[in-house]
N, C-alpha and C positions, 0 to 999 in steps of 0.2 A: 504494500500500500504506500503510495507516495505521500510524503508529508506536505502539509499545506505551506504555501509561501508566506514569507513575512508580510505583515500588514502593509497596505498601500500607503504611500507618503501622505496623501490627503487625510487619512485617518490619524496618522501620527501628528500632523500639523494641528488638526482639530483638538486632539488630546493635549498637545502642548499649550493650546489656547485655553484649556480648562474645561472643555466640554466633557461632562461626566459620562455620558453614553459612549463617547469615543474612547475615553480612558478605559472604561469597562471592556469595550470590544477589543481594544489594544492588548489589554492584559490577557483576555481569553485567547486571542490569536497567537500571542507570543508564548503562551504556556507550553505547548508541545516542544518548541525549539529550546526553550530555557531548560526544561526538564531533561531533554535528551543530552544537552551539553553538560548539565550538572552530573548526569550519570557517567559521562566519560571522564570527568575530572575528579570527583569526590572519591574518597577511600571506601565508603560504605553506601549501600542503597539508602539507608536512613539519612545520612549526611546529604546525599544528593537531593532527596525530597525536601529536606529542610532548607538547603541552599537555594533550590528552585523557588520555594515559597518566599524566602527572604528577598530574592531578586525580584519577584513579581510585586512584592510589597513596595520595594524601592521604586520600581517602575511606576506604580500607582501614585506614590507620594511625590516623586521627583521628576516626572516626565517633563515638566516645565524647564528643568535644568539642562535637558538635552539640546545641544547647540544646533545640530543639523538633523532633520528628520530622516535623511538617508543613512545616518550613522546608528540607527536603532539597534541593529543586530550586533555590531561591534561593541556598543555601549553595554548591552545586556550580557554579552559573553564576558566582558571585563568584570561586570558586577558578579556574575556567577563564579568566575575564576577566583576573584578576591574572597568571596564567601567560602569557597572550597578550601582555599589556603588558610583562611582564619580557622576553619573547623579542623584542618590537619594539625595546626599548631596547638589546638586544644585537646588533641587525642592524648589519652594517657600513655605513658611509656609501656612497652611490652612487659609482661611479667618477668621477674627475675627469679632464676632458679636458685635454690639453696645449695650452698657448697660448703665443704669442710674448710675450716680456718687454715690458712697457709702458715708455714713456719716463718721465723724472722728472715732466714736466708732466702726462702722462696719469695717472700714479700719484697726484699731488696732487688732480687733478679727481675721480678715482675715489674717493679717501678722503673728499672733501667730499660727494660724492653718497651714498656708503655711510653717512656720518654722518646725512644727512637721512633716508635710508630707515630706518636703525636707529631714529631718533627717532620716525618715523611708526609703525613697528611697535610701539615701546614704548608709544605712546599708545592702542593697541588694547585692548579688554577682554580679559581673560585667556583666555577660551574661543576668541576669534577669533585671538589672537596665537599660541596653541598650534597651531591647525590650520595657519595660514599658515607658521609656521616649519617644521613637519614636512613640509608638502607642497612649498612653494616654496623654502625655504632649504636644507633637508636633502635634498629630492628624493624622498621616499618616495611610493609610489603612493597613489591615492585610497583603495582598499580597505585598504591597510596602515594609513593614517592613521585611517580610520574604525574599524578593528578595534582599534588601539592605544588609542584614546580612548573606546571603548565606544559609538560612535555608528553610526547607520545611514548608508549612503553618501549618501542625499539630505540628511540633516542636516549631514554633514561638508561637502558641496558648498555648501550654503546658508551655513554659517559662513565658508567660504573665500571665497565671492563677496562677502559683506559685508565681510570683512577686506580683500580686494583693493581694493574700491571705497573704503573708508575711507582706505587708504594713498594711493591715487591722488588723492583729494580733498585730503588733507593735503599731498602733494607739490606740488599745483597751488595751494596756499594758500587753498583753499576750506574753509569750516567748515560742519558740519551735515550 
């Protein structure tokens, strides 16, 4: 089934002017697009539904702030993306497994190794560092990381692969 097109510019212009019926129709026509976009970006279906609803509320309340009627789709996508990012930041960290307490010697070695790993991560370009930290350090799923950063899953995986390879090279003392 083909999805309906974004609302016509004249409807957007009327909504910007404050016409309540036009605003209501605009929200109704935009809903499937906003919802679909939220489901591709947010980490969970529940977050996607909440983000879509929040975006539609913002559309209803702030349509007058839209500068160009033709920019409705990009404006709504930006609102949804920001809402999904906000929700990703609010996600609780993954559960921590209980482990036995290390000896003092093990703790010193762990800290030395952690310092080397932290330095290697700090040397990464910002886009690779961000993906690596969200995925490998904080433990978020690939789709959650991709959604939070506004990337496709393949783009996120590519950045993650490059980041991991660079950290391994750095830890082995290789350069390049």
